[in-house]
N, C-alpha and C positions, 0 to 999 in steps of 0.2 A: 551596490544597492543593499545596504544592511537592513535586515528585517528586524523591526523593534518588537514584534509580537513573540513572546517567549512561552514555552510550555508551562502550564500552570495547574495541571490536575494533580491530585494526590493518589490516583489509581496507579498500580504498579505496571504501567504500560509504556512501552517505547513505541512511538509512531514511526513508521517507515513509509515514505512516499516513493512509490516505484516509478522512476523516471529513466530507466535504463534501456528502454526498448528502441527499436530501429525507426519507429514512426512510419513504417512502410505505407500505411493507408493514408498518411498525411504528406505524401511526396518525399519521405525521408527526413522531414523536419523533426527536430527535437521537441516533442510535444510540450514539455514543461515550459518552453519559451514561446509557444504560440500564444498570441495575444487574444484575450476575450474581454470585452468591456474595458478596454484600455489598461489591462493588467495581464501579465503572463499567467498562464494556467497554474504554474507552480505557486504563485502568490495566493491565488484563490484557495488552493488546497491548504497551504500553511495557515491562512486565516481561519479556515474551518477546523483544522485538526489540532493546531497547537494548544488551544484552550482545553482540549480533551485528554491530553497525555502528559506524562511526567517528563519524558525526553522525546526528542524528535531528530530523525536523520533522513537523509535523501539518498536513495540508491540511484546512481547515474553512471553512465559509461562514456559520456562526452560532455563538453562544455563544463568541465569539472571546476574550473576557477569561478565561472559564473554562479554555479550552484553554491560553492563554498562562500561566496560573497554574501549569500543570504543569511549567514551566521549560524548554520547548523552543520554537524558532521556530514561529510559525503562518503558514502560507502560504494565502492565499485564492485562489480561482480567478481567473485573469487576465481572464475575461469574466464579468460578473455573471449571476446566475440559476443554475439547475441544468442543466448540460449533459452530465452523465454522467461516467463514470470517466476517459475520455481527457482531458477538460479538467483534471481534478484531477492527472492524470499529467503533462500538459504544464506545469502550474503548478509541480509538484514538480521536474521536470527543470530548469526555468528557475531555480529557487531552490537547486538541489543544489550542494553544496560539494565533491563527490567525483567521481571518474571514472565510477563506477557509482551507480545509484539503485535501491533496492529498495522496491517498493510492496506494501503489505498493506492489507486492509480493516480498519476499526475494529470489525468485528463477528465476528472469528474468534479467540477467546481461546485456542485450542489450538495455535497456530503451532509448527512444529518448532523445536527449539533449534539445529538445524544448517541451518536454511533458507538463510541468507545464504551460508554456506560452500559448500553443495552447488550452489546456483544459480551462484555465482561460478566454481567449478571447472568446471562444465559449460560455461558460456559461454566461458571463457578457453581451456579445453582443446579445445573443438570449434570455436572461432573464430566464435562468434555474438555479435551485439550485444544479443540478447534471450534470456533463459532464463525459462521459464514453469513454474510448479508444476502438477502433475497428480496426481489421486488414483488414477491407473491407468486409469480409464475416461474421465474428462473433464478438460480443461484448467481451471485456476482462473485466469482471465485477469487478475484484479486482485491476484494473488500472483505478481509478476514482477520480474525484475532487468533493467534497461535500461541500456545505455551512455548516459551523460548527454548525449553529443554528438548523440543522436538528436532533441533538442528541436526543431530546425528542420524536420526531416522530419515529425515529428508535428504541428507547427503547420500545415504545408502540407496534411497529410491532413485535419485538422479543418476547415481553410478550404474544402476541397473537399466537406465534408459527412460525413466519416467519423465514426461514433459507436461502432463496435464494435471493442474491442481485438483480438479474434481475427482479424478481417479484416486489420487493420493489421499484426499480427504476421506473418501469412501473407505479406503483401506484402514486409515487410522480411526475413523469415527468422528463425526462432527454433528453439531446442532445448527439449525438455521434460524435466523432472526429476520422477520419480514419488516421492511421499511417501505415508505411511500416510493413508488417507482420513479417519480421525478427527482427525488433526492439522490438516487443512485445512477442517474443518467450521466453518461460520459460521451465525449466527442471522439469519434474514430476518424472522421473525415473533415476537411476544412469547410466544406459546404454545409455541414451540420451546425456550424457555429453562427449562422446568420439567420 
């Protein structure tokens, strides 16, 4: 299934779809391939994200051939096993081709169409290296724009045992951008999809 939708933004942003988790709350299913409205979730994310970024990659640790068939580079975690979103983010930063890297989860099919632009403007205008999406009440830590040069600092944080994006963002400093809560909604369990 080759995806015909290609990245088309002129922003210096590489989008990375985080699809490398265990899917433990979905019975171990690879979330990217769970069907929603007759399409795999990964296709919904590509449809939303590709027009917003200059380059696009998928972070995955299984079904690699299926992800590669979508027509985008597939980045596996640099450390084997499932080590949480920060490991996927580090792997994405190290593979990124742009000054900025935008991370989104593979299970949030309602992403805002201005996600990349608003995060980029907030980060650059407020002089932060990280901009994180919020629904107004809560940060959405895996919907975040990071300056790609943070890779080494993130690698050091992970080596010291850091697993939580929020804590690392607080250490580095970040700005938050509020979006409509529905646009940031994601599916954690199969019964949420009906």
